[in-house]
Backbone bond lengths (Angstrom), bond angles and torsions (degrees), N, CA, C in turn:
res aa  C-N    CA-C-N  psi(-1)  N-CA   C-N-CA  omega(-1)  CA-C   N-CA-C  phi
1 M - - - 1.471 - - 1.523 109.15 -
2 A 1.341 117.09 133.92 1.459 120.92 -179.47 1.520 110.85 -68.83
3 R 1.328 115.25 145.89 1.455 119.96 176.04 1.522 109.64 -68.65
4 P 1.344 117.50 151.50 1.461 120.12 177.90 1.529 110.96 -61.94
5 G 1.317 116.00 147.47 1.452 120.07 175.44 1.505 114.69 78.03
6 R 1.352 117.31 13.34 1.467 119.04 178.21 1.523 109.18 -73.65
7 L 1.332 115.87 143.78 1.452 122.01 -173.68 1.520 111.48 -115.20
8 G 1.326 115.15 153.27 1.450 120.97 167.54 1.517 107.78 -86.09
9 V 1.324 116.84 116.43 1.461 122.40 -171.51 1.521 110.53 -109.05
10 G 1.316 115.85 132.43 1.458 121.64 173.30 1.515 110.17 -112.41
11 I 1.333 116.84 133.83 1.456 122.05 -178.10 1.525 108.55 -108.80
12 I 1.317 116.16 115.61 1.458 120.70 175.10 1.520 108.07 -100.80
13 G 1.317 114.86 104.65 1.453 121.51 -177.43 1.518 111.30 107.98
14 A 1.334 116.90 97.59 1.467 120.87 179.20 1.523 109.88 -93.09
15 G 1.338 115.86 45.29 1.448 120.60 173.46 1.516 109.74 -76.09
16 K 1.332 116.12 -166.26 1.461 120.06 -177.19 1.524 111.84 -61.98
17 V 1.337 117.28 -35.68 1.465 120.93 -177.86 1.523 110.80 -80.52
18 G 1.332 117.16 -51.23 1.455 120.81 -173.89 1.514 113.67 -60.27
19 A 1.322 116.89 -43.81 1.462 119.82 -178.42 1.524 111.30 -65.95
20 V 1.328 116.55 -40.06 1.467 120.16 -179.34 1.524 111.03 -67.96
21 L 1.329 117.34 -46.48 1.464 119.50 179.95 1.528 111.11 -66.41
22 G 1.330 116.38 -34.63 1.458 118.70 174.52 1.516 111.23 -61.28
23 A 1.335 116.32 -42.05 1.464 120.42 178.25 1.520 111.10 -65.15
24 A 1.334 116.69 -36.96 1.467 119.98 179.08 1.519 111.17 -67.40
25 L 1.318 117.66 -40.73 1.465 120.96 177.25 1.522 110.83 -67.22
26 R 1.320 115.77 -36.32 1.467 119.53 176.10 1.527 110.23 -64.84
27 G 1.332 115.83 -37.67 1.453 119.95 177.18 1.512 112.57 -64.40
28 A 1.341 116.75 -24.01 1.463 121.57 176.23 1.532 111.16 -89.07
29 E 1.319 116.22 12.78 1.467 124.96 174.18 1.519 114.19 76.71
30 H 1.349 116.91 15.24 1.456 118.23 167.52 1.532 107.30 -76.57
31 A 1.320 116.61 154.41 1.460 121.03 -178.88 1.519 109.61 -98.81
32 V 1.309 117.16 116.87 1.465 120.83 176.69 1.522 107.33 -83.77
33 V 1.324 115.51 112.08 1.465 120.61 -170.39 1.520 113.30 -92.94
34 G 1.314 117.21 -13.95 1.452 119.66 179.62 1.509 110.95 -178.70
35 V 1.337 115.02 156.11 1.457 121.00 179.57 1.522 108.08 -141.78
36 S 1.318 116.26 143.67 1.464 119.91 174.34 1.525 108.07 -98.91
37 A 1.316 116.10 136.59 1.462 121.63 -178.70 1.517 107.83 -151.78
38 V 1.310 116.84 117.00 1.462 121.20 -175.85 1.522 111.30 -97.75
39 S 1.324 116.87 -50.33 1.459 120.22 -176.43 1.527 111.22 -79.07
40 E 1.325 114.94 161.84 1.460 119.99 176.95 1.515 111.10 -62.18
41 A 1.353 116.22 -39.23 1.462 120.12 179.41 1.523 110.99 -62.76
42 S 1.335 117.20 -39.88 1.459 120.97 179.34 1.527 111.03 -66.74
43 R 1.319 116.30 -39.31 1.457 119.71 179.12 1.529 111.26 -65.35
44 E 1.321 116.01 -41.05 1.470 119.80 178.18 1.523 110.72 -65.32
45 R 1.343 115.60 -40.35 1.467 120.04 179.44 1.529 110.30 -64.06
46 A 1.319 116.74 -41.70 1.466 120.78 178.41 1.526 110.86 -63.23
47 E 1.317 116.85 -40.47 1.462 120.35 179.99 1.525 111.41 -63.61
48 I 1.332 116.13 -37.10 1.465 120.41 -177.48 1.527 111.88 -77.30
49 L 1.337 116.65 -47.59 1.464 120.91 -173.84 1.525 113.27 -89.90
50 L 1.331 116.78 -24.03 1.472 121.02 -178.19 1.516 109.80 -129.84
51 P 1.321 117.43 57.91 1.463 119.83 -177.02 1.527 111.92 -60.36
52 G 1.313 114.86 135.55 1.459 120.07 178.72 1.515 114.57 86.60
53 V 1.321 117.99 -9.49 1.472 120.73 179.49 1.524 108.58 -82.05
54 P 1.321 118.24 128.15 1.467 119.51 -177.26 1.529 112.44 -71.71
55 V 1.317 115.73 142.47 1.463 121.79 172.90 1.526 107.29 -87.25
56 L 1.332 116.03 118.73 1.462 121.29 -172.49 1.521 111.08 -126.84
57 E 1.314 115.47 167.08 1.461 120.87 172.10 1.524 108.96 -70.98
58 I 1.315 115.76 152.64 1.464 120.85 -173.08 1.523 112.19 -58.80
59 Q 1.322 117.57 -46.44 1.468 119.66 -176.90 1.529 110.80 -63.13
60 E 1.320 117.07 -36.51 1.459 119.96 179.10 1.527 110.81 -67.39
61 I 1.332 116.71 -36.57 1.472 120.55 177.06 1.523 110.07 -61.36
62 V 1.336 116.02 -45.85 1.467 119.95 -179.10 1.520 110.57 -62.24
63 E 1.308 117.25 -40.78 1.471 121.28 -179.45 1.520 112.00 -63.35
64 R 1.335 117.81 -32.64 1.458 121.81 -175.51 1.535 113.88 -87.30
65 S 1.322 117.61 -14.19 1.466 120.50 -163.60 1.521 113.94 -103.94
66 E 1.321 114.58 142.92 1.469 121.61 169.39 1.521 110.70 -89.12
67 L 1.324 116.87 -28.52 1.457 123.86 173.51 1.517 108.10 -127.32
68 V 1.326 116.68 120.65 1.459 121.87 176.11 1.517 108.27 -105.53
69 L 1.333 116.49 123.53 1.458 121.98 178.33 1.520 108.58 -104.26
70 L 1.331 115.96 114.97 1.463 121.96 -178.28 1.527 108.47 -96.78
71 A 1.324 116.34 100.24 1.466 121.68 -179.05 1.523 108.27 -111.47
72 V 1.328 115.06 69.66 1.468 121.62 -175.52 1.532 108.37 -124.30
73 P 1.340 118.14 162.92 1.460 120.50 178.66 1.526 112.74 -57.70
74 D 1.326 116.09 150.24 1.465 121.53 -178.21 1.525 112.47 -52.07
75 D 1.327 116.09 -46.37 1.462 119.77 -174.06 1.516 113.43 -71.63
76 V 1.325 117.19 -12.52 1.468 121.92 179.13 1.524 111.41 -94.29
77 L 1.329 116.15 -25.77 1.455 121.73 -168.37 1.526 113.35 -56.88
78 G 1.326 118.01 -52.65 1.464 120.53 -175.99 1.513 113.08 -59.25
79 G 1.327 116.53 -45.12 1.456 120.41 -179.59 1.518 112.33 -65.82
80 L 1.328 116.66 -37.52 1.461 120.83 178.78 1.523 110.63 -64.64
81 V 1.318 116.35 -47.34 1.463 120.90 -179.12 1.533 110.65 -61.48
82 D 1.322 115.49 -44.51 1.470 119.88 -178.86 1.525 111.02 -67.38
83 G 1.331 116.48 -40.83 1.455 119.76 179.97 1.516 112.36 -62.96
84 L 1.321 116.99 -40.99 1.467 120.36 178.22 1.528 110.98 -68.24
85 A 1.327 116.30 -33.19 1.467 119.24 176.71 1.530 110.69 -64.12
86 K 1.328 116.31 -40.93 1.464 120.08 -179.90 1.529 111.53 -65.99
87 L 1.322 116.21 -25.64 1.464 120.55 176.65 1.525 112.27 -84.38
88 G 1.335 116.36 -4.02 1.456 120.91 -178.29 1.513 113.27 71.16
89 A 1.345 116.79 29.14 1.465 120.70 -173.55 1.521 113.49 -78.84
90 W 1.332 116.98 -34.28 1.472 119.31 -175.32 1.518 111.01 -70.47
91 Q 1.327 116.36 143.02 1.461 122.03 -173.59 1.528 110.97 -117.14
92 P 1.314 117.56 141.72 1.467 120.55 176.56 1.526 111.16 -56.54
93 G 1.329 115.98 134.38 1.456 121.45 178.35 1.518 114.78 83.68
94 Q 1.320 116.98 -9.99 1.459 121.07 179.75 1.526 110.16 -70.79
95 L 1.327 117.26 141.61 1.459 121.84 174.53 1.523 108.67 -88.94
96 V 1.326 116.56 130.57 1.458 121.37 178.58 1.523 107.88 -128.94
97 A 1.322 115.68 113.86 1.462 120.83 -177.04 1.524 109.58 -119.93
98 H 1.328 116.00 136.09 1.463 118.93 172.47 1.527 109.09 -111.42
99 T 1.338 115.95 162.70 1.468 121.37 -175.85 1.521 112.36 -110.97
100 S 1.318 118.07 15.12 1.461 121.59 -179.01 1.521 111.27 -75.05
101 G 1.319 116.66 135.80 1.456 119.83 174.46 1.511 112.13 -78.05
102 R 1.300 116.54 -31.02 1.471 122.23 -175.06 1.520 112.94 -67.31
103 Y 1.324 116.71 -36.69 1.456 120.73 -171.84 1.525 112.60 -106.09
104 G 1.337 114.41 151.07 1.447 120.99 167.48 1.516 108.48 -95.85
105 V 1.340 116.49 -137.56 1.463 119.26 -179.51 1.525 112.85 -94.84
106 G 1.323 117.36 -4.75 1.462 119.28 178.76 1.511 112.92 -59.93
107 V 1.319 117.02 -36.23 1.460 121.42 -179.81 1.534 111.63 -66.47
108 L 1.319 116.01 -16.22 1.469 121.53 179.81 1.530 112.00 -98.57
109 Q 1.323 117.81 22.62 1.459 120.94 -179.84 1.526 112.46 -56.04
110 P 1.347 120.33 -39.94 1.469 119.30 176.64 1.525 112.77 -61.70
111 V 1.314 116.83 -29.58 1.466 121.23 176.11 1.520 109.95 -66.94
112 R 1.332 114.78 -47.60 1.468 120.14 179.09 1.531 110.87 -60.73
113 A 1.334 116.64 -40.76 1.464 120.71 -178.56 1.522 111.84 -62.90
114 A 1.332 116.55 -26.31 1.463 120.82 179.39 1.520 112.23 -87.93
115 G 1.331 117.40 -0.01 1.453 120.68 179.07 1.513 114.20 90.90
116 A 1.333 117.14 5.55 1.460 120.83 176.34 1.531 109.25 -86.33
117 I 1.326 116.71 170.38 1.470 122.33 -173.07 1.519 109.54 -109.09
118 P 1.343 118.21 115.05 1.462 120.70 -178.02 1.528 112.95 -86.24
119 L 1.330 115.79 139.03 1.459 122.86 177.49 1.527 108.71 -138.18
120 A 1.324 116.43 143.97 1.465 121.54 172.55 1.520 107.32 -117.18
121 L 1.334 116.53 116.22 1.463 122.79 -175.90 1.530 108.39 -127.13
122 H 1.312 116.78 95.71 1.469 120.23 -175.59 1.516 111.43 -108.00
123 P 1.332 118.05 118.34 1.463 120.31 177.68 1.522 111.29 -77.36
124 A 1.321 116.81 125.03 1.468 121.46 179.19 1.527 108.80 -84.56
125 M 1.322 114.86 69.52 1.452 121.19 -175.53 1.517 109.31 -156.63
126 T 1.319 116.98 149.46 1.458 120.46 170.50 1.530 108.22 -89.87
127 F 1.324 116.60 144.93 1.459 121.99 -173.55 1.524 110.88 -116.81
128 T 1.319 115.10 144.35 1.456 121.63 172.70 1.519 111.03 -98.49
129 G 1.340 116.64 -18.25 1.448 120.77 -175.46 1.517 112.68 80.29
130 M 1.331 116.36 17.02 1.462 120.92 179.49 1.523 109.85 -119.19
131 S 1.325 115.62 171.14 1.460 120.16 -173.27 1.525 112.93 -63.21
132 L 1.349 118.28 -23.24 1.470 119.36 179.24 1.524 111.55 -62.77
133 D 1.329 117.27 -22.29 1.468 120.44 177.54 1.525 111.54 -63.51
134 L 1.319 116.96 -28.89 1.464 120.39 179.55 1.525 110.27 -64.46
135 T 1.320 117.12 -35.36 1.462 120.62 175.50 1.519 110.93 -70.66
136 R 1.322 116.36 -40.22 1.460 120.31 -179.91 1.530 112.50 -64.25
137 L 1.318 116.17 -27.05 1.463 118.99 178.34 1.524 111.94 -59.61
138 Q 1.331 117.09 -25.22 1.470 120.23 -178.19 1.519 111.87 -65.38
139 D 1.336 117.82 -23.30 1.463 121.85 178.85 1.519 112.03 -108.07
140 C 1.317 116.69 11.37 1.460 121.72 -172.03 1.527 111.60 -97.96
141 T 1.328 115.99 151.27 1.458 121.03 169.75 1.535 108.75 -111.99
142 F 1.314 115.63 154.12 1.464 122.37 175.24 1.524 108.16 -117.16
143 G 1.316 116.52 136.68 1.454 120.53 168.60 1.512 108.43 -81.64
144 V 1.335 117.70 115.93 1.466 123.11 -174.56 1.520 109.85 -111.02
145 T 1.315 115.91 126.49 1.463 121.68 175.06 1.525 108.29 -129.35
146 A 1.328 116.05 132.66 1.464 121.46 -179.97 1.518 108.11 -166.05
147 D 1.320 116.18 166.82 1.463 120.13 170.69 1.532 108.21 -59.58
148 A 1.315 116.71 147.83 1.470 120.56 -173.69 1.523 112.29 -52.14
149 A 1.328 117.00 -41.78 1.467 120.21 -177.39 1.520 112.09 -69.56
150 M 1.330 116.31 -21.56 1.464 120.24 -176.06 1.525 113.02 -101.70
151 L 1.318 117.02 -5.67 1.467 119.60 179.90 1.529 112.74 -55.11
152 P 1.345 119.07 -42.39 1.471 117.72 179.81 1.516 113.64 -58.34
153 I 1.343 117.46 -30.60 1.461 119.86 178.59 1.523 110.04 -67.26
154 G 1.334 115.96 -48.19 1.452 119.87 178.58 1.513 111.97 -61.64
155 Q 1.319 116.83 -42.81 1.465 120.73 179.50 1.522 111.13 -63.49
156 A 1.324 116.58 -40.52 1.472 120.25 -179.46 1.527 111.04 -65.28
157 L 1.328 117.82 -40.84 1.459 120.91 178.89 1.529 110.87 -62.14
158 V 1.328 116.28 -41.94 1.465 120.33 178.95 1.524 110.55 -63.69
159 M 1.311 116.63 -45.23 1.464 119.53 -179.15 1.528 111.32 -65.54
160 E 1.330 116.83 -33.77 1.457 119.25 176.88 1.521 111.94 -65.00
161 M 1.324 116.74 -27.39 1.465 120.39 176.53 1.523 111.68 -81.71
162 G 1.334 116.37 -1.33 1.454 120.83 176.94 1.505 114.59 92.54
163 A 1.321 118.19 5.61 1.456 122.27 -175.82 1.533 110.93 -106.76
164 E 1.333 115.74 179.20 1.464 121.52 -178.36 1.525 109.97 -111.01
165 P 1.322 118.85 125.31 1.463 120.48 178.08 1.530 112.00 -83.56
166 V 1.322 116.09 137.99 1.461 122.64 174.08 1.525 106.85 -126.57
167 V 1.311 116.96 123.80 1.462 120.95 -176.31 1.525 110.21 -75.84
168 I 1.328 116.28 128.11 1.465 123.42 177.05 1.526 107.92 -119.44
169 A 1.324 116.57 127.20 1.464 120.37 179.67 1.523 110.40 -66.15
170 E 1.317 115.85 148.68 1.463 121.11 179.77 1.529 111.48 -52.51
171 A 1.331 117.04 -44.64 1.458 120.75 -176.53 1.527 112.98 -69.81
172 D 1.315 117.03 -15.17 1.466 120.77 -176.30 1.522 113.37 -100.92
173 R 1.326 118.78 3.36 1.457 120.03 -173.80 1.532 112.66 -62.12
174 T 1.316 118.25 -40.28 1.464 119.11 -176.69 1.522 111.10 -68.24
175 I 1.342 117.40 -41.86 1.464 120.34 177.06 1.517 110.13 -65.33
176 Y 1.325 116.59 -41.07 1.463 121.40 176.65 1.524 110.52 -55.91
177 H 1.322 116.25 -48.68 1.456 120.32 -177.61 1.524 111.13 -69.06
178 A 1.340 116.63 -38.23 1.468 119.69 177.60 1.521 111.15 -61.99
179 A 1.335 117.12 -38.85 1.466 120.70 178.83 1.521 110.92 -61.74
180 L 1.319 116.67 -43.68 1.457 120.48 -179.42 1.527 111.14 -68.84
181 A 1.329 116.46 -44.54 1.462 119.96 -178.73 1.522 110.85 -65.60
182 H 1.330 116.49 -41.94 1.468 120.83 179.93 1.525 110.21 -62.00
183 S 1.311 117.10 -42.29 1.463 121.04 -177.83 1.525 111.74 -73.01
184 S 1.317 117.12 -47.24 1.461 120.65 -172.43 1.524 112.98 -84.75
185 N 1.319 117.47 -53.67 1.461 120.21 -175.47 1.516 112.13 -64.67
186 H 1.330 116.18 -42.18 1.458 118.91 -177.52 1.525 111.59 -73.12
187 M 1.333 116.23 -27.00 1.461 118.33 174.22 1.525 109.96 -63.87
188 A 1.324 116.90 -40.23 1.465 120.27 178.30 1.525 110.60 -62.21
189 T 1.342 116.42 -39.29 1.459 119.94 178.13 1.526 110.83 -66.09
190 L 1.325 117.13 -42.65 1.464 120.44 179.07 1.523 111.37 -62.54
191 V 1.323 116.72 -40.42 1.466 120.37 178.38 1.530 109.45 -64.30
192 A 1.323 116.70 -42.48 1.466 120.23 179.56 1.522 110.85 -62.91
193 Q 1.332 117.30 -40.38 1.460 120.00 179.44 1.520 111.69 -67.34
194 G 1.337 116.30 -44.29 1.453 119.83 177.82 1.516 111.72 -62.02
195 S 1.329 116.90 -41.92 1.457 121.17 178.26 1.520 111.28 -62.58
196 Q 1.323 115.86 -40.08 1.462 120.07 179.06 1.520 111.23 -60.49
197 L 1.331 116.79 -47.61 1.464 120.62 -179.01 1.521 111.25 -61.34
198 L 1.318 116.91 -44.06 1.462 120.39 -179.60 1.524 110.90 -65.71
199 R 1.315 116.25 -41.62 1.464 119.80 -179.65 1.528 110.47 -63.41
200 E 1.319 116.50 -37.05 1.463 120.87 -178.00 1.528 113.15 -70.57
201 I 1.339 117.16 -20.06 1.465 118.98 176.73 1.529 111.41 -101.33
202 G 1.343 115.85 13.29 1.446 119.58 171.36 1.506 116.98 102.49
203 V 1.341 118.85 3.50 1.464 120.63 176.44 1.516 107.38 -78.85
204 E 1.328 117.03 111.72 1.461 120.97 -171.79 1.526 113.42 -73.46
205 Q 1.311 117.17 -32.55 1.469 120.40 179.57 1.536 109.41 -127.00
206 P 1.321 116.76 76.04 1.466 119.84 -177.22 1.519 113.42 -59.41
207 E 1.348 116.97 -26.10 1.462 119.10 179.66 1.526 110.83 -63.30
208 N 1.324 117.80 -30.61 1.473 120.30 178.26 1.520 111.89 -70.03
209 M 1.321 116.52 -29.52 1.461 120.74 178.18 1.523 111.10 -82.17
210 L 1.336 115.77 -42.44 1.463 119.97 -175.82 1.529 112.54 -79.35
211 G 1.337 117.45 -31.78 1.456 120.84 -173.85 1.512 114.55 -53.01
212 P 1.335 119.34 -58.08 1.472 120.14 -179.45 1.527 112.58 -61.28
213 L 1.342 115.93 -38.92 1.473 120.07 -179.96 1.522 110.97 -64.17
214 L 1.326 116.63 -47.71 1.462 119.67 -176.11 1.525 112.27 -70.69
215 R 1.331 116.59 -37.55 1.464 118.65 177.89 1.526 110.66 -63.69
216 A 1.337 116.68 -43.08 1.465 119.89 178.82 1.524 111.01 -65.75
217 T 1.343 116.22 -40.22 1.467 120.27 179.46 1.526 110.96 -62.66
218 L 1.337 116.02 -44.86 1.460 119.62 -179.98 1.520 111.20 -63.99
219 E 1.315 116.94 -45.71 1.464 120.31 179.68 1.523 111.15 -61.52
220 N 1.329 116.94 -43.17 1.470 120.52 179.59 1.524 111.18 -66.11
221 A 1.335 116.90 -41.09 1.461 120.33 -179.02 1.528 111.47 -66.23
222 L 1.344 116.24 -40.07 1.463 119.37 179.00 1.522 111.38 -69.01
223 A 1.328 116.55 -33.47 1.466 120.42 -177.89 1.518 112.61 -82.55
224 S 1.334 116.89 -36.72 1.472 120.02 -170.67 1.519 114.07 -121.97
225 G 1.312 118.19 0.07 1.450 120.16 179.15 1.520 112.21 65.22
226 E 1.316 116.11 -147.47 1.465 120.75 -175.10 1.521 113.44 -71.82
227 S 1.309 117.96 -12.79 1.461 119.37 175.38 1.523 111.26 -68.16
228 A 1.340 117.63 -14.08 1.464 121.51 177.93 1.526 111.99 -84.34
229 L 1.329 117.23 -2.37 1.460 120.85 -175.86 1.525 111.62 -64.41
230 T 1.326 116.63 132.71 1.457 123.19 174.76 1.524 108.35 -130.97
231 G 1.329 116.94 177.82 1.454 120.81 175.50 1.509 113.08 107.84
232 P 1.327 117.09 176.12 1.476 121.27 -172.88 1.523 114.44 -64.50
233 V 1.322 118.01 -34.70 1.473 118.69 179.19 1.516 109.93 -66.53
234 A 1.328 117.76 -45.90 1.465 121.50 179.90 1.522 111.72 -63.84
235 R 1.328 117.51 -28.61 1.468 121.54 178.83 1.511 112.22 -85.69
236 G 1.339 117.68 -8.73 1.456 119.92 -175.80 1.512 112.35 72.82
237 D 1.320 117.23 25.67 1.459 122.78 -175.96 1.530 109.36 -85.04
238 A 1.335 115.52 79.39 1.461 121.14 -173.17 1.516 112.26 -65.34
239 G 1.319 118.09 -32.72 1.452 120.66 179.77 1.521 112.38 -62.89
240 T 1.328 115.91 -42.81 1.457 119.71 177.98 1.520 111.12 -65.53
241 V 1.331 116.91 -41.99 1.462 120.57 178.68 1.521 110.57 -61.94
242 A 1.340 116.85 -41.32 1.467 120.41 178.63 1.526 110.97 -62.43
243 D 1.334 116.65 -39.57 1.464 119.91 177.47 1.525 110.74 -64.37
244 H 1.344 116.73 -40.92 1.451 120.54 177.62 1.530 110.59 -59.04
245 V 1.318 115.32 -47.35 1.467 120.53 -177.26 1.526 110.43 -60.96
246 Q 1.330 117.08 -43.63 1.463 119.65 -179.07 1.521 111.44 -66.54
247 A 1.334 116.96 -42.32 1.463 120.26 179.14 1.523 111.30 -63.47
248 L 1.335 116.57 -41.46 1.456 119.96 179.72 1.526 111.67 -72.22
249 R 1.344 116.62 -31.35 1.469 119.37 175.68 1.526 109.87 -64.59
250 D 1.333 116.36 -43.35 1.468 119.68 178.00 1.529 110.59 -64.57
251 H 1.331 116.36 -39.15 1.460 120.36 179.95 1.516 111.15 -66.06
252 D 1.325 116.85 -47.14 1.456 120.29 -175.28 1.522 112.30 -69.52
253 A 1.338 116.35 -21.88 1.460 119.11 179.36 1.517 111.21 -62.71
254 A 1.339 116.02 -26.33 1.461 120.19 -179.31 1.525 111.98 -111.79
255 G 1.330 117.30 6.04 1.459 120.31 -175.29 1.505 112.86 -124.26
256 S 1.336 115.19 -149.53 1.464 120.84 -175.18 1.520 112.98 -76.37
257 G 1.324 116.35 -21.92 1.452 120.05 176.37 1.502 116.24 80.96
258 D 1.345 119.01 14.23 1.460 119.62 -177.39 1.523 113.55 -101.56
259 I 1.338 118.38 -12.03 1.456 119.57 -172.85 1.530 111.90 -81.52
260 L 1.320 118.31 -44.47 1.468 120.31 179.93 1.525 112.43 -59.05
261 P 1.340 119.71 -48.87 1.474 118.36 178.67 1.524 112.63 -59.15
262 A 1.336 116.85 -37.38 1.462 119.65 179.31 1.527 110.70 -67.20
263 Y 1.332 117.12 -42.15 1.469 120.65 179.08 1.527 110.22 -61.84
264 I 1.325 116.82 -46.86 1.472 120.43 -178.32 1.525 110.64 -62.93
265 A 1.328 117.50 -45.05 1.466 121.01 -178.44 1.526 111.16 -62.02
266 M 1.331 116.96 -45.92 1.462 119.90 -177.63 1.529 111.51 -72.87
267 A 1.334 117.46 -37.62 1.461 119.64 177.88 1.523 110.98 -65.60
268 R 1.333 116.63 -38.63 1.463 119.84 178.35 1.524 110.80 -66.17
269 A 1.338 116.70 -42.60 1.465 120.17 178.20 1.528 110.47 -63.72
270 T 1.338 116.62 -40.36 1.459 120.88 178.81 1.523 110.60 -63.21
271 A 1.334 116.82 -45.13 1.463 120.83 -179.72 1.524 110.99 -63.70
272 L 1.318 116.85 -41.63 1.463 120.57 -179.41 1.521 110.72 -63.39
273 R 1.324 117.42 -44.52 1.463 120.44 179.97 1.523 110.52 -67.39
274 A 1.338 117.00 -38.51 1.463 120.02 178.75 1.524 110.82 -65.64
275 A 1.331 116.99 -40.22 1.460 120.60 179.51 1.520 111.42 -66.17
276 K 1.311 117.00 -41.73 1.465 120.57 -179.56 1.528 111.60 -64.39
277 R 1.329 116.38 -26.44 1.469 120.36 178.64 1.523 111.96 -92.06
278 G 1.315 116.84 5.02 1.455 119.79 177.82 1.517 114.53 78.64
279 L 1.329 117.86 15.50 1.457 120.94 -179.40 1.521 112.44 -85.77
280 L 1.333 117.24 -17.95 1.454 122.72 175.61 1.520 109.13 -122.54
281 T 1.323 116.32 139.85 1.469 119.64 172.91 1.524 109.16 -74.02
282 D 1.331 116.31 168.91 1.455 120.11 176.08 1.524 110.51 -58.02
283 G 1.330 115.99 -43.12 1.451 120.08 -179.38 1.517 112.56 -64.35
284 Q 1.324 116.53 -40.49 1.462 119.92 178.71 1.525 111.15 -65.71
285 F 1.339 115.78 -41.82 1.459 118.56 178.54 1.521 110.71 -63.00
286 S 1.328 116.98 -43.46 1.467 120.45 179.82 1.519 111.04 -62.18
287 G 1.344 116.22 -38.38 1.454 119.87 178.65 1.512 112.23 -64.77
288 I 1.341 116.68 -43.42 1.460 120.56 177.31 1.524 110.28 -63.99
289 D 1.323 116.01 -42.61 1.457 120.85 -179.03 1.522 110.76 -60.84
290 A 1.327 116.02 -43.12 1.464 120.05 178.84 1.527 111.02 -65.55
291 A 1.329 116.57 -39.92 1.465 120.46 179.33 1.521 111.70 -63.40
292 L 1.313 116.16 -28.68 1.458 121.49 179.92 1.520 112.59 -86.06
293 G 1.342 116.96 -0.83 1.452 120.77 178.16 1.505 113.51 99.64
294 G 1.377 117.57 18.15 1.458 124.36 -177.66 1.517 112.54 -46.45
295 P 1.345 118.64 -170.32 1.468 123.87 0.06 1.526 112.78 -76.82
296 D 1.328 115.18 154.40 1.456 121.40 178.39 1.524 108.47 -108.47
297 T 1.328 116.74 117.68 1.465 120.42 -177.29 1.510 113.29 -70.78
298 S 1.354 117.56 -8.74 1.464 119.61 178.06 1.518 110.80 -98.58
299 G 1.324 117.36 29.23 1.463 121.91 -176.88 1.502 113.05 -63.03
300 P 1.342 117.54 -179.34 1.454 121.87 -172.34 1.510 114.22 -61.08
301 G 1.324 118.94 -30.99 1.459 120.98 -179.97 1.507 109.96 -148.82
302 T 1.303 118.30 149.29 1.455 120.50 -176.00 1.517 111.93 -68.11
303 D 1.335 117.98 -19.70 1.452 120.93 179.22 1.525 112.25 -100.28
304 G 1.375 116.12 11.35 1.456 119.42 178.07 1.505 113.52 89.84
305 T 1.346 118.41 1.36 1.458 120.94 178.16 1.507 109.79 -103.37
306 T 1.320 117.06 157.48 1.447 119.65 175.98 1.515 109.69 -75.62
307 S 1.320 116.11 154.71 1.462 120.12 -173.76 1.512 112.45 -67.25
308 E 1.333 117.45 -23.46 1.477 119.43 -178.59 1.517 111.24 -105.83
309 G 1.334 117.53 -2.67 1.456 119.58 178.71 1.503 112.36 76.84
310 N 1.349 116.17 154.85 1.451 121.16 178.14 1.523 108.75 -143.44
């Protein structure tokens, strides 16, 4: 016997996110009534994660569904929602949730105008599009945005998928998404750059060298914040930083040229945050700034002093 409150769910977009969340909702005993899948990869993913679910046209999915999950790219979302509204597809009382981090429920205004209920449910996780993602959902949080009266619905759906809902205000969605992208996407770039440098000096498996270091760094940073910071910038070791800059300048002169700017930008941000917290003296900050090619007009204080004094 089906549990009370089970919904007929339609998944628009069988990408890495849509297929996994559809499988999670199915695991909570909701009925996935249809999925849209255009590419061969999407069709294969749907077959693996949503076996037996028919691949349908988008409008037919909307017509069949009590909950429509829009798992499409950010730049496609607004046009898709508006286009379906012009076709009269949205139904009064229907739940319509998107998985975009960038948007809240404002992008779903055509849904609201049709009497349907807009929800923004963004998983703060990277997806592989494989079944292991279902396990990862157990440690995942979702940024949830909805009208106050509808927040419990969004929160309940997230919890049914095994994750934790965190309410994000509509006006804060872009900053929320920028925080996640800055932390996650740029970390991947930093790892790729570090791996490249190690590989170029003969380290055959840089992941074996970086893995323990990065895992410990992440765990320490999450547990202790910026007090876990180590390294030459945190020590005010300007000579070492200057050597790094020169070595990377020589390297980038013959390479892609993206590593030195990234090192300078992150080292400067690290020094500025350390100085503002009183971890670097004025002299140490100035030394790091000079080693990075200063002066930097965005320093700790407009008069050359740190904001908290030393």
